[in-house]
N, C-alpha and C positions, 0 to 999 in steps of 0.2 A: 504493500500500500504506500509506504513512504517513498520507495523507489519510483512508483508511478507519479506521485505528487512532485517529486524533484524533477522528473522527466518533463512534466508539463510546465513547471516553472522555468526550467532551462530553455525550453522551446518557445517560451513567451505565450503559452496558451493557458487559459485559466484552468484551475483544478475542477471547476464546475462543468464537467462533461464537454470539454473541448470548446467552450465559448472563447472567442478571441478577446484578449484583453484590450480595453480601450485606453488609449493614451489621451487623457482629457486635460483641458486647460485648467490651471489653478485660478480660482476667482479672487476677487478683492478681499473677501473674508479670510482666505488662506494667507494671502500676502500680508495683510494687516496683522494677523496673529503671529506670523513668523517674524515680522519686523519688530513687534512688541516684545517677543521672546528675546530677540537679539539685544534690543535696548536694555531690557531688564538684566540679562546676563552680563553685558559689558558694564552696566552701572553698578552691579554688585561687586565686580572685580575692582572697579575704580573706587568704590566706597571703602573696600578693604585696604587698598593701596594708600588712600588719603588718611584713613583713621588708624592704620596699623600701630603706630607708636602710642596711641592713646588706649588701645585695647588692653585690658588687664591680662596678666600672665595666666591666671586661672579663669576659665569661662565655663558657663553651663554647657554641657554636651549631651544631656539627655533629660527629657521631661516626662512626667507621668501624664495620664489622660487629662487631668485637670490643669496641666500647664506648670505644675510645680517642678522645680529643678531636683533631679534625683541622682545626677552624676556631674562632676566637674572635671575639666581636662585642661590641657595646655592650649594656649591660643593658636598654636600651629594646627591643632585639630580642626579649627574653623575652616581651614582650606579644603577639607573633605567635602563640605556642603556645596560650594560652587563647582567643584570637580564633578560631583554626582549630578548636579544640575546640567552641566555641559554634556556629560555622557548621555543623560536622558534626552536632551535636545538633539544631539547628533544621531543617536540611535533611532529616535522617532522620526526625524527628518529623512533618514535613509529609508525607513519603513514606508513612509508616505510615497516614495518613488516606485514602489513595487506592489501595486494593487493586486497583482496575481498571487501574492503570498498571503493576502488577507483572508481570514475565515469570515465570510460574509454573514453566515447565519440564515441566509435566504437563498433560494435558487436564483442564480444569475442567468438571464437570457439576453439575447441580442436586443430585445425591446427595453429591458430595464437596467442594463449594465451601467449606463451613464449615471442614472439617478442613484443606484446602489453604491457605486464607487465614490460618487460625489458626497453622499451622506456619510460614508465611512471615513473619507478624508476629513470631513468636518469633525467627526468624532475624535479622530487621532490628533488633529490640530488643537482642539479645545482641551483635551486631556494634557497634551504637551504644555500648553499655556498655563493651565492650572498648576502643574507640577513645577514649572519654572518659577511661577509666582510664589509657591509655597517654599521652595528652597531659598529663594531670595529673601523672603520674610524671615525664615529661620536663621539665615546668615546674619542679617542685621540684628535680630533680637539676641542672638548668641554673642556677637561681637560687642554689644552694649551691655552684656551680662544681665539682661532682663529675663524674668520668667515669662512664660507664654501666658497670654490672657486665657481665661477659662473658656472663652468662645472659640478659640483657635481650632481645636480638634473637631468639635461638632460641625463647625462651618466648613472646614476642609473636607470632611467626610461627606457632608451634604453636597458640596460643590462637585466632588468626584462622582459620587453615585447618582446625583441629580443629572449631571451631564451625560453619564452613560445611559441612564434610563430615557432621557429625552431623545438622544440620537438613535437608540435602539427602537423606540416608539416610531420615530420618523422613518427608520429603515423598514419596518414592517408596513408602514403606510405607502411607501414607494414601490414595494415589491410587486 
């Protein structure tokens, strides 16, 4: 089964019963979200560069569900957060370029493939944006040695799962 899927991906044919993959144009929504992601990522790096000398030697490195600090670490550990954010951004940006590798969850046909892949591209782009925002926020909060507000975890979870549910709902409407 895996060999068959890889064969279809390598040939550029969708896993969904030989439907040719559509190379579709990225819209304004996609371009704006990617631009915002890059601005946030670069701004986070600039923030750390400008404030590095003012960051305390010991900073919070882990929080419980309520946002209370439950582990402290070296300020060098802060660098892990933007690195993870960049890895997520790059990985998801590469993933966006290969719709034939996406698990659509619906049957893709010649008639619906543009709508299905466009909807899934929006899902991936918005999840990427939410993750970049979350890691940027964590980087700033950690470098300032603040505890997280109690609303952070519930709002983050609501944003991720709300976004997923919205785009999955849209996907089943366009099938």
